[in-house]
C-alpha positions as CSV (number, residue, x, y, z in Angstrom):
1,M,85.6,69.2,77.8
2,I,83.3,71.3,80.0
3,R,79.9,69.9,80.5
4,A,77.4,72.0,82.1
5,F,74.2,70.9,84.0
6,T,70.9,72.5,84.6
7,N,72.1,73.3,88.0
8,P,75.0,75.2,89.0
9,V,77.4,71.9,89.0
10,L,80.0,71.8,86.3
11,V,82.6,69.1,85.4
12,A,85.9,69.5,83.5
13,V,87.7,66.4,82.7
14,D,90.7,66.9,80.7
15,I,92.9,64.5,78.4
16,D,96.0,65.2,80.3
17,N,95.4,62.7,83.3
18,F,93.5,65.3,85.2
19,D,89.9,65.5,86.4
20,Y,88.4,68.5,88.2
21,V,85.0,68.8,89.4
22,R,82.7,71.7,91.1
23,E,80.1,70.0,92.9
24,C,78.6,72.8,94.2
25,G,78.3,76.5,94.3
26,R,80.3,79.5,92.2
27,V,83.8,80.4,92.3
28,N,84.1,83.5,94.8
29,N,85.5,86.1,93.0
30,T,85.7,88.7,96.1
31,S,89.0,87.5,97.8
32,P,87.7,86.1,101.0
33,Q,90.2,86.8,104.3
34,S,90.9,82.8,105.1
35,T,92.7,82.6,108.5
36,F,95.5,79.9,108.3
37,C,95.2,77.0,110.1
38,I,96.2,73.2,109.6
39,L,93.7,69.9,110.6
40,L,95.5,66.8,110.7
41,I,93.1,63.8,110.4
42,G,94.1,60.4,111.5
43,G,91.9,58.7,108.4
44,A,88.9,57.1,109.2
45,E,86.6,60.1,109.6
46,G,83.4,58.5,109.8
47,E,81.1,61.2,109.7
48,K,80.7,61.3,113.5
49,S,80.2,64.1,116.1
50,G,84.3,64.3,116.0
51,E,84.6,65.4,112.4
52,D,81.5,67.6,112.7
53,V,83.2,69.7,114.9
54,A,86.3,69.8,113.5
55,T,85.4,70.5,109.9
56,R,83.3,73.2,111.3
57,W,86.2,74.4,113.3
58,F,88.3,74.4,109.9
59,L,85.6,75.8,107.5
60,N,85.1,78.8,110.0
61,R,88.4,79.6,108.9
62,L,87.9,79.9,105.5
63,D,85.5,83.0,105.2
64,K,82.7,81.0,103.2
65,G,85.6,80.8,100.2
66,D,86.4,78.0,97.6
67,Y,87.2,74.5,98.9
68,L,89.2,72.4,97.2
69,V,89.8,69.0,97.3
70,L,92.9,67.8,96.2
71,R,94.0,63.9,95.3
72,S,95.1,61.3,92.9
73,R,93.8,58.5,90.5
74,R,89.7,59.1,90.7
75,I,87.5,62.1,92.0
76,G,86.3,61.1,95.3
77,R,83.0,62.6,97.5
78,Q,84.5,64.8,99.7
79,A,83.8,67.9,97.8
80,T,80.2,66.5,97.4
81,W,79.9,65.7,101.6
82,I,80.7,69.3,102.1
83,C,78.2,70.7,99.7
84,D,75.6,68.5,100.9
85,N,76.2,68.9,105.0
86,Y,78.3,72.4,105.2
87,R,76.9,74.3,101.9
88,D,76.5,77.6,103.9
89,F,80.3,77.5,105.0
90,V,81.7,77.8,101.3
91,S,81.0,79.7,97.9
92,S,81.7,76.5,96.1
93,S,83.1,72.9,96.7
94,A,85.3,71.0,94.2
95,E,87.7,67.9,94.1
96,L,91.1,67.8,91.6
97,A,92.2,64.7,90.9
98,I,96.0,64.9,89.2
99,N,97.4,61.3,87.8
100,S,100.2,62.6,86.1
101,R,103.8,64.7,86.4
102,K,102.5,65.9,82.7
103,A,98.8,66.8,84.5
104,A,100.7,68.0,87.6
105,N,102.7,71.0,85.4
106,H,99.2,72.0,83.5
107,P,99.0,75.6,83.8
108,Q,95.1,75.2,84.3
109,V,95.5,72.7,87.3
110,I,98.2,74.9,89.0
111,Q,95.4,77.8,88.4
112,Y,92.9,75.8,90.0
113,I,95.0,75.2,93.1
114,R,96.1,78.5,93.3
115,D,92.8,80.0,93.1
116,A,91.3,77.8,96.5
117,D,90.9,79.6,99.6
118,A,91.0,76.1,101.6
119,L,92.8,72.7,100.4
120,F,92.1,69.4,101.8
121,I,94.6,67.0,100.7
122,A,92.6,63.4,100.3
123,G,93.3,60.3,101.5
124,G,95.2,57.9,99.3
125,D,98.3,56.7,98.1
126,Q,101.1,59.1,99.3
127,N,103.7,57.7,97.0
128,D,101.3,58.9,94.1
129,Y,101.6,62.2,95.6
130,E,105.1,62.3,95.9
131,D,106.2,60.6,92.5
132,Y,103.4,63.2,90.3
133,W,103.3,66.1,92.4
134,E,107.1,66.6,94.0
135,G,108.9,69.0,92.3
136,S,106.4,70.1,89.8
137,G,103.8,72.9,89.6
138,V,101.4,71.3,92.1
139,E,104.1,71.7,94.8
140,K,104.7,75.2,94.2
141,A,101.1,75.8,93.8
142,I,100.3,74.3,97.2
143,N,103.4,75.9,99.1
144,Y,102.2,79.3,98.1
145,L,99.2,78.4,99.6
146,I,100.3,77.9,102.8
147,N,103.4,80.3,103.0
148,Q,101.5,82.9,100.9
149,K,98.2,83.1,100.5
150,Q,98.1,81.3,103.9
151,V,94.7,79.5,103.2
152,P,93.7,76.7,105.7
153,I,95.3,73.5,105.1
154,A,93.9,70.2,106.0
155,G,95.4,66.4,105.4
156,T,93.9,62.7,106.3
157,S,95.9,59.8,105.6
158,A,98.2,60.0,102.8
159,G,97.5,63.9,102.6
160,M,98.5,64.2,106.4
161,A,101.4,61.9,105.7
162,I,103.1,64.3,103.1
163,L,102.8,67.7,105.5
164,G,105.2,66.9,107.6
165,D,108.8,67.7,107.2
166,Y,109.9,64.4,106.9
167,Y,107.7,62.0,105.4
168,Y,107.2,58.3,104.3
169,A,106.0,57.4,100.8
170,P,106.7,54.0,100.4
171,A,107.0,52.6,96.7
172,H,106.2,49.2,97.7
173,Q,104.8,47.9,101.2
174,G,104.6,50.2,103.9
175,V,106.7,49.0,106.7
176,L,105.2,47.5,110.0
177,S,106.2,48.2,113.3
178,S,107.7,45.1,113.8
179,E,109.7,45.1,110.8
180,I,111.4,48.4,111.4
181,L,111.8,47.8,115.5
182,N,113.3,44.4,114.4
183,D,115.4,45.9,111.8
184,P,115.5,49.8,111.4
185,F,117.1,49.7,108.2
186,H,114.4,46.9,106.6
187,H,113.9,47.4,103.2
188,N,110.4,49.0,103.6
189,T,112.0,52.0,105.3
190,K,113.9,53.7,102.3
191,D,111.1,55.8,101.4
192,I,111.3,58.5,103.9
193,Y,111.9,61.8,102.7
194,H,113.3,65.2,104.3
195,S,112.0,68.9,103.4
196,D,111.8,68.6,99.4
197,F,108.3,68.7,99.2
198,I,105.3,70.3,101.4
199,K,106.9,73.2,103.7
200,V,104.9,73.8,106.6
201,P,106.7,75.9,108.9
202,I,105.1,74.8,111.6
203,L,105.8,70.8,111.0
204,K,109.4,71.7,110.7
205,N,111.5,68.6,111.7
206,V,108.6,67.1,112.1
207,I,107.1,63.2,110.4
208,T,103.6,62.4,111.0
209,D,101.8,58.7,110.9
210,T,97.9,58.2,111.0
211,H,95.9,55.0,111.4
212,L,98.4,54.3,114.1
213,D,95.4,51.9,115.9
214,R,94.3,50.5,112.7
215,I,94.5,46.4,112.8
216,N,93.2,44.4,109.9
217,K,93.9,42.1,107.5
218,E,95.9,44.8,105.5
219,H,97.1,46.1,108.8
220,P,98.4,43.2,111.2
221,E,99.7,45.5,113.7
222,P,99.3,49.0,115.4
223,R,101.7,51.7,114.4
224,Y,102.9,52.9,117.1
225,G,106.4,51.2,117.4
226,R,106.7,52.2,113.6
227,L,106.8,55.9,114.8
228,L,109.3,55.3,116.8
229,G,111.3,53.5,114.4
230,F,110.8,56.1,112.0
231,L,112.4,58.9,114.6
232,A,115.1,56.5,115.4
233,R,116.3,56.3,111.2
234,I,115.9,59.9,111.1
235,I,118.4,60.8,114.2
236,Y,120.4,58.2,112.6
237,E,120.2,59.9,108.8
238,K,120.8,63.7,110.8
239,G,124.1,62.1,112.3
240,N,122.7,62.1,115.1
241,Q,121.5,65.4,115.6
242,L,118.8,66.1,117.8
243,P,115.8,67.0,117.9
244,A,113.3,64.8,115.8
245,L,109.7,65.2,116.3
246,G,106.3,63.2,115.3
247,I,102.9,63.9,115.3
248,G,101.2,60.3,115.5
249,L,97.0,60.3,115.0
250,E,94.7,57.4,116.1
251,E,91.7,56.9,113.3
252,G,89.2,58.9,115.0
253,A,91.7,61.8,116.1
254,F,91.5,65.0,114.6
255,V,94.3,68.0,115.4
256,A,93.6,71.5,115.0
257,I,96.4,73.7,114.5
258,D,95.4,77.5,114.6
259,E,97.5,80.4,113.4
260,N,99.4,80.5,116.4
261,G,100.5,77.0,116.6
262,I,98.4,75.7,119.0
263,A,96.7,72.4,118.7
264,Q,93.7,70.9,120.2
265,V,92.4,67.8,119.1
266,F,89.0,66.4,118.3
267,G,87.3,63.1,118.2
268,N,84.5,61.2,119.3
269,G,84.7,61.0,123.0
270,T,85.0,57.3,123.3
271,S,87.6,55.3,125.0
272,K,89.5,54.3,122.1
273,G,90.6,55.4,118.9
274,Q,90.4,59.2,119.7
275,D,94.2,60.1,120.5
276,A,96.7,62.2,119.6
277,Y,100.3,61.8,120.4
278,F,103.1,64.5,119.8
279,L,106.8,62.8,120.3
280,Q,109.9,64.4,120.9
281,T,113.5,62.9,121.8
282,N,114.4,63.2,124.8
283,G,118.5,64.1,124.7
284,A,119.6,60.7,123.9
285,V,120.1,58.5,120.4
286,P,119.7,54.8,120.3
287,E,122.1,52.9,121.6
288,Q,121.9,50.6,118.8
289,I,121.0,50.8,115.5
290,Q,122.4,48.8,112.9
291,P,121.4,46.8,109.6
292,N,119.6,43.7,110.6
293,L,119.7,44.2,114.4
294,P,117.1,45.0,116.6
295,L,116.7,48.7,117.5
296,I,117.5,49.6,121.1
297,W,116.6,53.0,122.0
298,N,116.1,52.6,126.2
299,N,117.5,56.0,128.0
300,N,116.2,54.5,130.9
301,G,113.1,53.9,129.7
302,Q,112.9,57.8,128.5
303,A,114.0,58.0,124.9
304,V,110.9,59.4,123.6
305,K,109.0,61.7,125.4
306,V,105.2,61.7,124.3
307,Y,102.4,64.0,125.1
308,K,98.8,62.5,125.0
309,I,95.7,64.4,124.0
310,S,92.2,61.9,123.9
311,G,90.2,63.7,121.2
312,T,86.4,65.0,122.4
313,P,83.5,66.2,120.4
314,Q,84.2,69.5,122.1
315,G,88.0,70.0,121.3
316,S,90.5,68.9,123.9
317,G,94.1,69.9,125.0
318,H,96.7,73.0,124.5
319,F,99.8,71.6,122.6
320,D,102.2,74.2,121.8
321,L,103.8,73.5,118.6
322,K,106.1,76.4,119.0
323,N,108.3,75.1,121.9
324,W,106.8,71.8,122.4
325,T,107.0,72.1,125.8
326,N,103.5,73.9,127.0
327,A,100.9,71.5,127.0
328,L,97.6,70.9,128.7
329,G,94.6,68.7,129.1
330,G,96.4,65.7,128.3
331,S,99.3,63.5,129.9
332,W,103.0,62.6,129.3
333,E,104.4,59.4,129.0
334,Y,107.6,58.0,127.4
335,W,108.3,55.5,124.2
336,F,111.2,52.9,124.2
337,T,112.6,49.9,123.2
338,T,114.9,47.6,124.9
339,G,115.2,45.3,121.9
340,G,113.3,45.0,119.1
341,M,109.5,44.6,119.0
342,S,109.6,42.5,122.0
343,G,111.1,45.4,123.8
344,F,108.7,48.3,122.8
345,E,106.8,50.0,125.8
346,R,104.7,53.3,126.2
347,K,104.1,54.3,129.4
């Protein structure tokens, strides 16, 4: 049903397990000339200076069109936040929550997505996204926005995780760094998928991971080692074919990738939590990758070559995702393990 209020807000709720809310504005029927870009978000934005400048960078490419937030479970606050803080950048701001495969094939849901001039895929549970959207009309509509309509696309946390060519969507408990490094075939690693969902050409062969620096009761370990383990498993699944690539973000980092494939990093300019990492294999496959044995991937301390950029409110660094070679404003380092978690180093 549709409920209209005295202000221009419209709310639509459908019995087929989807909710749609337009928080402000009216749908733009003038075909805005959006500029394609990708914004990858580390997962804990916090409404600080880095988030503000990254959001403005993203919305400037929207050409005052229709902004849509896509998520599962329930409507959130992202569209409202855009209305409250960036109203002049958009014609409208709305959220769409999809909670079943039936809803993911509903014609109205598909049309909401296809009509968007910018898409923000929210955080949540990427397994929901994979279960509900993969192989559905929603998947086709998202890929239409990316590869044909070419609108700005953003993803945070789970929303970032599904934008990679490889993506991790655990059905149960997410794997820890120690688990995958001490056993690359740990049962929590089984949900690594490849190239059958969202197709972002500039992220070909890339796996993404977020919250690299988060440590709390639910996340007892940082995720740097986990990302190294993901790359090792990808190489194994590819029959030892190289390359394998990764992008990992600390929670306060925002990677803005323009239409030419050039990435820069926004952050709050503090000493911790703003870093983005661009990982690439360095010519050697793991020396040991077997079930129930610790991963050994050393290559003389240079198993994976990593470019690190620390985000600033002004935007920092330059990393060319078309060749993974041209880089400025950061520093190169290497990640490796001489044996499991205890042997993992970044230097």
